[in-house]
N, C-alpha and C positions, 0 to 999 in steps of 0.2 A: 435610666429609662428602660423598661422591659422591652424585649424584642417584639411581642405582639402589639404593645401600645405604639411603638415606633412605626411598625408596619401599617397600623391603622391610620396614624397621622400622615404618613407618607402617601397612603392611598387617598386620603382626603385632599391632599395637595394636588395629586394627579387628576382627581375627578373635577376639582374646581378649576384647574388650569384649562380644562376642555370647554368651559362655559364661556359665554360672550362677556364683553366688557372688561376684560383683564387689562387692557391697555392703560386704565386709570388706576390700577392697583400698584402697590409698592411691595417689593420683596427685599428683605434684609437678612443677611447671614452674618452672624457674629462669630469670629474665630477667637478662641481663648487658649492661650498657651498654658500647658500644665507641666512644663519641664523647668528645670533650673529654678531661678529666683521667683518665677511666676507661680510655681506650684503652691506656694503658701499665701498667695494674694487673691485667691478666688473670691473670698468674701467681699473684698473691695471692688473687684471687677463686676461682680453680680450687683452690688449696690449701685454702681454707675449705670449698668444696663437697666436696672429697674427704675431708677429715677430719671435718667436722661433719654432712654429710648422707648420703653414700653408705653409711657403715657401718650406717645405720638404715633403709635401703631393703631390704625383705624380699621373698621369693618371692611373686609375684602382683602386686607393686606396679609402677607405671609411673613413668618419670622422663624429663623433657624439658629440654633446654637451648635457649633461644631468644635470639638477639642483639637488642639494642635499637640500631637504627641508622637508616639512611636511610628504608627502607620495611619496617617490621617486620611488617606484616600480609601476609606472603608466606611460603610454606612453605620458600623458600630460606633464610630466617632461622633455621631449625631446625638446630642444630649436632649434636644428639644426641636420639634418641627410642627408648625401649625399654620393653617390659613384661617383667618377669622371670618366667621359667618357675616353675611350682609346685614343681619338683624342685630342692632346694637345690644340688646339684652343678652343674646347668645354670645356675641363677641366679647362682652364684658366677663362672662363666665369663663370663656376660653382664656382670656388674659389673666384671670385669677389662677387658673390651672397652670398656665405658663409660668407665672411668678413662683408658684410652688415648685415646679420643675427646676427653676433656676436656683431656688434655695437648697434643694436636695443636691444639686450639682456642687454648690458651694461647700456643702458639708461632707461630701464623699471624699474619702482619702484616695489620693492618686498623685503620682509623680513619675513622669515619663523620662526615660534616659536619652531619647532623641527628640528632635524638633523638626517634624515633617510639615513645614509651612506650605510648601508647594502642593503637597498632596491635599491639604485642607482647602487650598484655593481651588484646585481642580474639582473637588467634591462640591464646594460652594457654587462654582460655575454651573454644574449640572443641576443643582436644586433651583438656582435662579432661572435657568432656561425653562425648566419644567413649569414654573408658575406663569410664564408668559406675561409677567408684570411690566408695566410701562416704565417704572423706575426701579432700578436695582442697585443695592448697596452691599458692600462688604466692609465690615469694621473689624480691625485686627487689634487684639491685645497681646503683645509679644515684644521681646527684645530684638526680634527680626534676625537673630543669628540662627541660621538653618544648619542642623546636624542630622543628615539623613541616615537611617539604619543601613547596614551593609547590604548591598545589592539593589537598593531602591534607586529608580531612575525617574526623574520628573522633567517634563517640558511643557510649556504653555504655547498653544497655537496662537497665531497672530490675531485671531478673532475670539479667543477664549473668553475675554472679559468685555466684549463689545457692549458699549452702552452702560457699563457698570462704574459707579463711583466707588473708589476705594479710599478708606480713611484708616490711619493707624493712630491709636490712642495711647499717649504717654509711653512711647517706646523706651524701655528701660536701658540705661547706660550700663555696660559691662565694666568690670574693674579696669580692664585695659583702656577703656574709653576715657577714664579720668586722666590717665597719663598722656593719652594721645587722642584728643577730640576729633582729629581728622578721620580716625577709624569709624567713629560713630556716624559722622556726616557722610562718609563714603558708603556705609551700609545703607543708610536711608536713600541716598541718591541711586544706588544700584537697584534697590527694590523698586523705586519709582520708575526708573528706566525700563526695568523688566516688565512691570505691570502695564505701563502705557504702551509698550511694544506688543503686549498681548491684547490691546484694544481698549484698555480701561479709559473711561471718559474723563476721569480725574484721579489724582493722587494727592493726598494731603496728610500731614502729621499735625496733631493737636496735642497740647500738653495738659490742659485742664478739663475736667468734666463739663464745665459750663460751655467751653468751646465745642465739645462734642455735641451737646444738646442743641446749640445754636446751628451748627452745621447740619445736623440731622433734620432740624425743623425748617431749614431754608428751602425755598421752592427751587426746583430745577427746570 
């Protein structure tokens, strides 16, 4: 996404966030890992997002896609950002444009050397707060093994994710996890503890796209 377009979409989010009635809207941030084994699976991740999430995004809702890569706490990591118009016809046009942005993201060559998951979560938190939506979600596609670049420091405040539901989709098992499943389970538990301590309303891991769609559609 070009910088002018990203700025325009971000401005739209800020403008709409100042209007009334935001408590009934929903804001969703999808974090997509572009490092390691995940770098070659963006087509599949985008397919899941398009089929399981986009059909359930309604007029007035906000949707963001952020890369998990070298330095994820940077607005250049935002691949898509939109708040759907209250008018259904305009919202449908925006969703078509969003689907196109997702497809371009899937086709773009990229492979990060580091995995700044915490930075992406911090950036996601800021976007979610700007929307002032009543329901907030973060959905993560990653193996959840964080490898920060040299010098990077990340910490989550105790209310960083207040009221936010966090869901991890099909967390990939690393080669070492096959030999020692305890490492995989500990990694999930550690992230769950860290995110709930940062105020997350819920933390859940799902394995199948159908489960993701059901969780996303469930009323809170």
